[in-house]
C-alpha positions in Angstrom: -12.1 0.0 29.0 -10.6 -3.4 28.3 -6.8 -3.8 28.2 -5.4 -4.6 24.8 -4.8 -8.2 23.7 -1.3 -9.2 24.8 1.3 -9.2 22.1 2.9 -12.4 23.2 -0.5 -14.2 23.2 -0.8 -13.9 19.5 -0.5 -17.3 17.8 2.0 -17.5 15.0 2.6 -14.4 12.9 6.4 -14.7 13.3 7.3 -12.3 10.5 4.9 -9.6 11.6 5.9 -9.9 15.2 9.6 -9.7 14.2 9.1 -6.6 11.9 7.1 -4.8 14.6 9.6 -5.5 17.4 12.6 -4.5 15.3 11.0 -1.2 14.5 10.3 -0.7 18.2 14.0 -1.3 18.8 15.1 1.0 15.9 12.4 3.3 14.5 14.9 4.5 12.0 14.1 1.4 10.0 11.1 3.2 8.6 8.0 1.4 9.7 6.1 -1.7 8.6 3.6 -2.3 5.8 1.4 -5.2 6.7 -0.4 -6.8 3.8 -3.0 -9.5 4.5 -6.5 -10.7 4.2 -9.2 -9.7 6.6 -9.2 -11.2 10.1 -5.5 -11.9 10.5 -4.9 -10.0 13.7 -3.1 -7.1 11.9 -4.8 -4.4 14.0 -4.7 -6.5 17.2 -0.9 -6.8 17.0 -0.3 -3.1 16.4 -2.4 -2.1 19.4 -0.7 -4.7 21.5 2.7 -3.4 20.5 1.9 0.1 21.7 1.0 -1.2 25.1 4.3 -3.1 25.1 6.6 -0.1 24.6 8.4 1.2 27.6 7.0 4.3 29.3 8.4 7.7 28.4 9.5 10.8 30.3 8.0 13.9 28.8 8.2 17.6 29.5 5.1 18.7 31.4 3.0 21.0 29.3 4.7 20.2 26.0 2.1 19.3 23.4 4.8 17.6 21.3 6.0 15.1 24.0 9.5 16.3 24.1 12.1 14.2 25.9 13.4 16.1 28.9 16.8 14.5 28.4 17.0 15.9 24.9 14.2 18.3 24.0 13.7 19.4 20.5 15.5 22.8 20.1 12.8 23.8 17.5 9.8 22.7 19.6 7.0 25.3 19.2 6.4 25.0 22.9 10.0 25.5 23.8 12.6 26.3 24.8 12.2 23.9 27.7 13.9 24.4 31.1 16.2 21.4 31.8 15.2 21.5 35.4 11.5 21.8 34.7 8.8 19.3 35.8 8.7 15.9 34.1 5.9 13.5 33.7 5.8 9.8 32.8 3.3 8.3 30.4 2.8 5.4 28.0 3.9 5.6 24.4 1.0 7.0 22.4 -0.9 5.0 19.8 -2.4 7.4 17.3 -4.7 6.1 14.6 -5.1 7.9 11.3 -8.5 7.4 9.8 -8.9 7.0 6.1 -11.1 10.1 6.0 -8.6 12.4 7.7 -7.8 15.7 6.2 -4.4 17.4 5.7 -4.9 19.9 8.5 -5.8 17.1 10.9 -2.6 15.3 10.0 -0.1 18.1 10.1 -2.0 20.6 12.2 -3.4 24.0 11.4 -4.3 27.4 12.8 -5.7 27.3 16.4 -9.1 28.6 15.6 -10.2 29.1 19.2 -7.2 31.3 20.0 -7.5 33.2 16.8 -11.2 34.0 17.6 -10.7 34.8 21.2 -7.3 36.4 21.3 -6.8 37.5 17.7 -3.5 35.7 17.4 -2.1 33.2 14.9 -1.2 30.1 16.9 -0.6 26.5 15.8 -2.7 23.6 16.8 -0.8 20.4 16.6 -2.0 17.5 14.4 -1.7 13.8 14.6 1.9 13.8 13.6 2.7 15.7 16.7 0.6 13.4 18.9 2.4 10.4 17.5 5.9 11.7 18.4 7.8 8.9 20.3 4.9 6.6 19.9 3.1 4.6 17.2 1.2 6.0 14.2 -1.2 3.4 12.9 -2.9 3.7 9.5 -5.4 1.0 8.8 -6.2 0.5 5.1 -3.3 2.8 4.1 -3.9 1.9 0.4 -7.2 3.7 0.6 -5.7 6.9 2.0 -5.3 9.8 -0.5 -1.9 9.8 -2.0 -1.1 13.3 -0.9 -1.7 12.4 2.8 0.5 9.3 2.3 3.3 11.5 0.9 3.1 13.8 3.9 3.0 10.9 6.3 6.0 9.1 4.8 8.0 12.4 4.5 7.6 13.0 8.2 8.5 9.3 9.0 11.6 9.5 6.9 12.9 12.8 8.2 11.7 12.5 11.8 10.3 16.0 11.5 7.1 17.7 10.3 7.0 20.9 8.4 3.8 23.0 8.4 3.3 26.0 6.1 -0.4 26.8 6.0 -3.0 29.3 7.2 -0.3 31.9 7.9 1.4 29.5 10.3 5.0 28.3 9.8 6.1 25.5 12.2 8.5 22.7 12.3 8.5 20.1 15.0 9.9 16.6 15.8 7.8 13.7 14.6 9.6 10.5 15.2 7.3 7.5 15.4 6.9 3.9 14.6 4.8 3.9 11.4 2.6 0.9 10.8 0.3 0.7 7.8 -2.0 -2.2 7.1 -3.8 -3.0 3.9 -5.9 -5.7 2.2 -4.5 -6.2 -1.3 -7.9 -7.2 -2.6 -9.0 -3.5 -2.1 -6.2 -2.0 -4.2 -2.5 -1.5 -4.2 -0.1 1.3 -3.2 1.9 3.0 -5.8 5.5 1.6 -6.1 6.9 5.0 -5.0 5.0 4.8 -1.7 5.8 1.1 -1.2 9.5 1.9 -1.3 9.0 4.4 1.6 8.0 1.7 4.1 11.0 0.2 5.7 9.8 -3.4 6.0 6.8 -5.2 4.5 5.3 -8.5 5.5 2.5 -10.6 4.2 0.2 -12.3 6.7 -2.3 -15.0 6.2 -4.5 -17.0 8.6 -2.9 -20.2 9.8 -3.9 -23.3 7.9 -3.0 -25.8 10.6 -6.1 -26.9 12.5 -4.2 -26.9 15.8 -3.0 -23.3 15.4 -6.5 -22.2 14.4 -7.9 -23.9 17.5 -5.4 -22.1 19.7 -6.4 -18.7 18.1 -10.1 -19.4 18.9 -9.3 -20.7 22.4 -7.3 -17.7 23.4 -9.7 -15.2 21.9 -12.6 -16.7 23.7 -10.7 -16.6 26.9 -9.8 -12.9 26.4 -13.4 -11.9 25.5 -14.7 -13.7 28.6 -12.3 -12.1 31.0 -9.9 -9.4 29.5 -8.3 -8.5 32.8 -7.7 -12.0 33.9 -6.3 -13.1 30.5 -4.0 -10.1 30.5 -2.7 -11.0 34.0 -2.0 -14.5 32.8 0.3 -13.1 30.1 1.8 -10.2 32.2 5.1 -11.9 32.8 5.7 -12.6 29.1 4.7 -9.0 28.3 7.1 -7.6 30.9 10.0 -9.8 29.6 9.3 -8.7 26.1 9.1 -5.0 27.1 12.4 -5.3 29.0 14.1 -7.0 26.0 13.0 -4.1 23.8 14.6 -1.6 26.2 17.8 -3.6 26.4 18.1 -3.9 22.7 17.6 -0.2 22.3 20.5 0.4 24.7 22.6 -2.2 22.9 21.8 -0.9 19.4 24.5 1.8 19.3 27.2 -0.6 20.1 26.5 -3.2 17.4 29.1 -3.4 14.7 28.4 -3.8 11.0 31.5 -5.6 9.6 32.7 -4.6 6.2 32.1 -8.1 4.9 28.4 -8.0 5.9 28.0 -4.5 4.4 29.4 -5.8 1.1 27.0 -8.7 1.4 24.1 -6.3 1.8 25.1 -4.3 -1.2 25.6 -7.4 -3.3 22.2 -8.9 -2.5 20.4 -5.6 -3.1 22.2 -5.3 -6.5 21.3 -8.9 -7.4 17.6 -8.2 -6.9 17.9 -5.0 -8.9 16.2 -2.8 -6.4 15.9 0.9 -7.4 17.9 3.5 -5.4 19.8 3.1 -2.2 17.0 3.1 0.4 16.8 -0.7 0.4 20.5 -1.1 1.2 20.2 1.3 4.1 17.0 -0.3 5.5 18.6 -3.8 5.3 21.7 -2.5 7.2 19.5 -0.9 9.9 17.3 -4.0 10.2 20.3 -6.4 10.4 21.8 -4.2 13.1 18.6 -4.1 15.1 18.4 -7.9 14.8 21.9 -8.3 16.2 21.0 -6.0 19.1 17.8 -8.0 19.7 19.8 -11.3 19.7 22.4 -9.8 22.0 25.2 -10.1 19.5 28.1 -7.6 19.3 28.2 -7.6 15.4 25.9 -8.3 12.5 26.2 -11.8 11.0 25.0 -13.5 7.8 21.9 -14.7 9.6 20.8 -11.2 10.4 21.5 -10.0 6.9 19.4 -12.8 5.4 16.5 -12.2 7.8 16.6 -8.4 7.1 16.6 -9.0 3.3 13.5 -11.2 3.6 11.6 -8.3 5.2 13.1 -5.3 3.4 13.3 -6.3 -0.3 10.0 -8.1 -1.3 8.1 -4.8 -1.9 11.1 -3.1 -3.6 12.5 -5.7 -6.0 11.8 -5.3 -9.7 9.2 -7.8 -10.4 6.2 -8.4 -12.6 3.2 -6.9 -10.8 1.5 -10.3 -11.1 4.2 -12.4 -9.4 3.4 -13.8 -6.0 4.6 -11.6 -3.1 7.8 -12.4 -1.3 11.3 -13.3 -2.4 12.0 -16.6 -4.2 14.0 -18.7 -1.7 16.2 -20.2 -4.4 17.0 -16.7 -5.8 17.8 -15.5 -2.2 20.0 -18.5 -1.7 21.9 -17.8 -4.9 22.3 -14.1 -4.0 23.6 -15.0 -0.5 26.1 -17.5 -1.9 27.4 -15.1 -4.5 27.7 -12.4 -1.9 29.5 -14.7 0.5 32.6 -14.8 -1.8 34.8 -12.1 -0.3 36.8 -9.8 -2.6 40.5 -10.4 -2.8 41.5 -7.1 -1.2 39.3 -7.5 1.9 40.0 -10.8 3.7 39.9 -9.6 7.3 36.3 -8.7 8.0 34.7 -12.1 7.8 31.8 -12.7 10.2 32.3 -14.7 13.4 32.4 -18.3 12.2 30.1 -19.5 14.9 27.5 -16.7 14.8 26.1 -17.0 11.3 24.2 -20.2 11.7 20.5 -19.6 11.4 18.2 -21.0 14.1 20.7 -21.4 17.0 20.6 -17.9 18.5 19.4 -16.7 21.8 15.8 -16.3 21.0 13.3 -15.2 23.6 11.8 -17.9 25.7 8.5 -16.2 25.7 7.4 -17.6 22.4 5.4 -15.7 19.8 6.6 -12.3 20.8 10.3 -12.7 19.8 11.7 -12.2 16.3 12.6 -15.6 14.9 16.2 -16.5 14.2 17.1 -16.2 10.5 16.1 -19.4 8.8 16.6 -20.5 5.2 13.2 -22.3 5.5 11.2 -19.2 6.5 8.8 -17.9 4.0 9.5 -20.5 1.3 5.9 -20.8 0.1 5.8 -17.1 -0.6 8.4 -17.2 -3.2 9.8 -19.1 -6.1 7.3 -21.8 -7.1 4.4 -19.6 -8.2 6.8 -17.1 -9.9 8.6 -19.8 -11.9 5.3 -21.4 -13.1 3.9 -18.0 -14.1 7.0 -17.0 -16.1 7.1 -20.4 -17.8 3.4 -20.4 -18.7 2.9 -16.9 -20.0 5.0 -15.0 -22.6 6.4 -11.6 -21.6 4.4 -8.7 -22.9 5.3 -5.1 -22.4 2.5 -3.0 -20.8 0.7 -0.9 -23.3 -0.6 2.4 -22.2 -4.3 2.7 -22.6 -5.9 6.1 -22.5 -9.6 5.4 -21.9 -11.7 7.3 -24.4 -13.9 9.7 -22.6 -17.5 9.3 -23.9 -18.7 12.1 -21.7 -19.1 15.6 -23.2 -16.1 17.8 -22.6 -13.9 15.2 -21.1 -10.2 15.9 -21.5 -7.2 14.7 -19.7 -3.4 14.3 -20.4 -2.7 11.6 -22.9 -1.9 8.2 -21.3 -2.7 9.2 -17.7 -5.7 9.3 -15.5 -6.2 13.0 -14.7 -7.1 14.6 -11.5 -10.0 17.0 -12.1 -10.9 20.0 -10.1 -14.7 19.9 -10.1 -17.7 20.6 -7.8 -17.5 16.9 -6.7 -14.8 14.9 -5.0 -12.9 15.4 -1.8 -12.0 18.8 -0.5 -8.3 19.4 -0.9 -8.0 23.1 0.0 -9.5 26.5 -0.2 -9.1 29.6 -2.4 -10.6 33.0 -2.8 -13.7 32.8 -4.9 -13.3 34.0 -8.5 -16.9 35.0 -9.2 -19.7 33.2 -7.5 -19.2 31.4 -4.3 -20.6 27.9 -4.9 -19.1 26.0 -2.0 -18.1 27.8 1.1 -15.1 26.4 3.0 -16.2 27.4 6.5 -13.0 26.5 8.4 -10.8 28.4 6.0 -13.2 31.4 6.1 -13.1 31.5 9.9 -9.3 31.2 9.8 -9.0 34.0 7.4 -11.2 36.3 9.5 -10.0 35.4 13.0 -6.7 37.3 13.0 -8.4 40.5 12.1 -11.1 40.6 14.7 -9.1 42.9 17.1 -8.2 45.4 14.4 -11.9 45.5 13.3 -13.0 46.4 16.8 -15.0 43.2 17.3 -17.0 43.3 20.5 -19.6 40.6 20.0 -20.2 38.2 17.2 -17.5 37.3 14.7 -17.1 40.1 12.1 -16.9 38.7 8.5 -16.1 40.6 5.4 -16.2 39.7 1.8 -12.4 39.4 1.6 -12.6 36.7 4.3 -14.7 34.3 2.2 -13.0 31.1 1.0 -14.3 28.6 -1.5 -13.8 24.9 -1.2 -11.5 23.3 -3.8 -12.7 19.8 -4.8 -10.5 17.3 -6.5 -11.9 14.2 -8.1 -10.0 11.4 -9.9 -11.1 10.3 -13.4 -11.0 6.7 -12.4 -11.4 4.0 -15.0 -13.2 0.6 -15.1 -11.5 -1.8 -17.5 -13.7 -4.7 -18.4 -12.2 -7.6 -20.3 -14.6 -9.7 -22.3 -12.7 -12.8 -23.4 -13.7 -15.6 -25.8 -12.9 -18.8 -24.0 -14.5 -21.2 -26.5 -12.9 -24.3 -27.9 -12.2 -22.7 -31.3 -9.5 -20.5 -29.8 -8.1 -23.2 -27.5 -7.8 -25.7 -30.4 -5.4 -23.4 -32.2 -3.4 -22.8 -29.0 -4.3 -19.1 -29.1 -5.6 -18.9 -25.5 -2.1 -18.7 -24.1 -1.4 -15.7 -26.3 -4.7 -14.2 -25.3 -3.9 -14.5 -21.7 -0.6 -12.9 -22.2 -2.1 -10.0 -24.1 -4.8 -9.5 -21.5 -2.2 -9.5 -18.7 -0.4 -6.8 -20.6 -3.5 -4.7 -20.6 -4.2 -5.6 -17.0 -0.7 -4.5 -16.0 -1.5 -1.0 -17.4 -4.7 -0.9 -15.4 -2.7 -1.8 -12.3 -0.2 1.0 -12.9 -3.0 3.5 -12.9 -4.9 1.9 -10.1 -8.1 1.4 -12.0 -10.7 -1.2 -11.4 -10.7 -4.3 -13.6 -13.3 -7.0 -14.3 -13.4 -10.1 -16.5 -16.3 -11.7 -18.4 -15.7 -15.0 -20.2 -18.0 -16.7 -22.6 -17.9 -20.3 -23.7 -20.3 -23.3 -24.1 -23.9 -22.1 -23.6 -23.4 -18.8 -21.8 -21.2 -16.2 -20.2 -20.0 -15.6 -16.6 -18.4 -12.8 -14.6 -15.1 -14.6 -13.9 -13.6 -11.6 -12.1 -16.0 -9.0 -10.5 -14.7 -5.4 -10.6 -11.7 -5.2 -8.4 -8.6 -3.1 -7.9 -6.4 -6.1 -7.0 -3.9 -7.1 -9.7 -3.1 -10.3 -7.9 -6.6 -11.5 -7.9 -7.0 -10.5 -11.5 -3.9 -12.4 -12.6 -4.9 -15.5 -10.6 -8.3 -15.6 -12.3 -6.8 -15.1 -15.7 -4.4 -18.0 -15.2 -7.3 -20.2 -14.1 -9.3 -19.4 -17.2 -11.3 -22.4 -18.4 -11.7 -23.0 -22.1 -13.8 -25.2 -24.4 -17.2 -25.4 -26.0 -19.0 -23.2 -28.5 -18.9 -19.4 -28.8 -21.9 -17.6 -27.4 -20.6 -14.2 -28.3 -23.9 -12.4 -27.8 -24.2 -13.7 -24.2 -20.7 -12.3 -23.5 -21.8 -8.9 -24.8 -25.0 -8.9 -22.8 -23.3 -9.9 -19.6 -20.7 -7.2 -20.2 -23.4 -4.6 -20.6 -25.0 -5.7 -17.3 -21.7 -5.4 -15.5 -20.9 -1.9 -17.0 -24.4 -0.7 -16.1 -24.1 -1.9 -12.5 -20.7 -0.3 -12.1 -22.0 3.0 -13.5 -24.8 3.0 -10.9 -22.3 2.3 -8.2 -19.8 5.0 -9.3 -21.2 7.4 -12.0 -17.8 9.2 -12.3 -15.8 6.1 -13.2 -15.3 5.7 -17.0 -15.7 2.3 -18.5 -13.5 0.7 -21.2 -14.5 -2.5 -22.8 -11.8 -4.8 -24.2 -13.3 -7.6 -26.2 -10.9 -10.4 -27.1 -12.5 -12.6 -29.8 -12.2 -13.9 -33.4 -15.8 -12.7 -33.9 -17.2 -16.1 -34.8 -20.5 -16.8 -32.9 -21.4 -20.5 -33.0 -24.2 -20.3 -30.4 -26.8 -17.9 -29.1 -28.2 -14.7 -30.5 -26.9 -12.2 -33.0 -23.8 -10.5 -31.5 -24.3 -7.3 -33.6 -27.7 -6.9 -32.1 -26.4 -7.5 -28.6 -23.7 -4.9 -29.1 -26.4 -2.2 -29.1 -26.7 -2.5 -25.3 -23.1 -1.2 -25.1 -23.8 2.0 -27.0 -21.7 4.9 -25.5 -19.2 2.6 -23.9 -15.6 3.1 -25.1 -14.3 -0.2 -26.5 -11.3 -1.9 -28.1 -11.8 -5.1 -30.1 -8.8 -7.5 -30.2 -9.1 -9.8 -33.2 -7.6 -13.3 -32.4 -8.4 -14.7 -35.9 -5.5 -16.4 -37.5 -4.8 -18.4 -40.6 -4.5 -17.6 -44.3 -8.2 -17.0 -44.7 -9.8 -14.4 -42.4 -13.5 -13.6 -42.3 -13.1 -10.2 -40.7 -16.0 -10.8 -38.3 -14.2 -9.1 -35.4 -13.7 -6.0 -37.5 -17.5 -5.9 -38.2 -18.2 -6.2 -34.6 -15.8 -3.4 -33.8 -17.7 -1.2 -36.3 -21.0 -2.0 -34.6 -19.4 -1.1 -31.2 -17.7 2.0 -32.7 -14.6 0.5 -31.1 -10.9 0.7 -31.8 -9.9 -2.4 -33.8 -6.6 -4.3 -33.3 -5.2 -7.7 -34.2 -3.6 -9.7 -31.4 -0.1 -9.4 -32.9 -0.5 -5.6 -32.8 -1.5 -5.7 -29.2 1.5 -7.8 -28.1 4.1 -5.8 -30.1 6.7 -3.9 -28.1 6.8 -0.1 -28.0 3.4 0.7 -29.6 1.6 3.9 -28.7 -1.7 4.1 -26.9 -4.4 2.2 -28.7 -7.3 4.3 -27.6 -7.7 8.0 -28.2 -10.1 10.4 -26.5 -13.3 11.1 -28.4 -16.5 12.9 -27.5 -19.8 11.1 -27.3 
């Protein structure tokens, strides 16, 4: 098996390397969420970090990896003899696959012992295996929400609680949590985003020299992994030693009152919810000071900590560019630097707050960078300022997608979670009448403890009361397709800006419920799929802002293209409900009859947004809405604040 790619050999990625190393120094920070496009070394760096961590002493025979110097008093394998045998091993790297189940994550009944010995014993899960190591979740945004909740609860408390299958266990689960995701494949809920300590965005380098270095080093590693690793062994050893020294130094680092007030002031300035952000910034700044060998936290560490701890927590429009605007951060830091009159004594060391002149590691890419006002500038203010200036603010309207399938019902304004015969298995229950789907593992677990009392001598003895049925849970996901008139008639009256704002309002609602979104525009001689179905609000917003306008109005072509997109999406995912939102004034100046084209969309829930303006209105959009059997709204209704949901459920 080839050794992992060396951490210090990774080119660039300063923010990611800093976030990972700081969590290695202080796992209490709460882990790292890594957001980035494909092929940016996210997984490579996580695996490299695990190999970099210092070796651990563990109690021999303990399945939970207890530290002999301080074993967990509640360890299911304990109590441990202080003079017992001790083993030394590498920190574990545990990978949680997207398809993992709850029992695999937290553990479950030990089926083998239950069958052979007739006892209820606990078999540890991945949380136990990751204790004192690294738990890595690739594509964390695709993991079921209930598993993410369990994962983040354990990471926050440092302990896992298991109450299932007649087993009640609690055990230590302190690990460095790293989740990676590609935003193009969908977002995490804001509640889950907040639970990650730090978040960084990574992109491939744009500098040709750096890209050449990446390729050169990768080719050298692939040709001779062992030799390449030996070449970087001294840098890796120095980095590992520095992690260990920073861990020892961490408890002695002082957080001055002035810097604590600065942290509170900056977090308040960015209007983050709750107090978790303040705590994470404080822990991160303390870890940075320990990493730099400083006795106390300075302004430089606070600024660097804010850059990594606040971007995913601050109150922002879902369509803003990720990151913190540098000008806003500068303003917040300047405001926070003004000490209160009653606290003049706890100013930071005058010489220690200057960014960029600390004692960084000589081994290059592996060391966290010194705090710098220039770091991360492109991630922030420019795009956000342009967006806010270009588009008017609209409050998100809550769209309940009309269910055109027979019998479809769900709570108003929400995507419901339906218990059906399809979907993922979320648990087991006693069958009510007919057993449609047998949950084999749950059935065996129910029967196993009773084998001795039933006098089993050979095969497993099953009885009717042992049978368990699978519980399936599927989500009533939506596909929202915007069909937008981008012709010159609308642009000439400067309505396209308002249309973009209204569509963004609707797109924001789709983002909040994690639905898929698509965009069809029609102009000139035809229509095009401007945005293929996606779960990424960032991509959707970018495409809407780049919307081209001009030409005639081929309305029928837009409807025909929309019907094709909806049909393709239904073939791909029959359980996903479609909602068509047509934004037009209804005037077709090119192509076929739009009313005839609307027949291809029969059975698709629709909303028609009428952009017609002026004293004389022809009402063509209203006629088209009647042909589509769609909800009809005028644009001024759509952009009004505080309106109720525009679409109600109806049966086909």
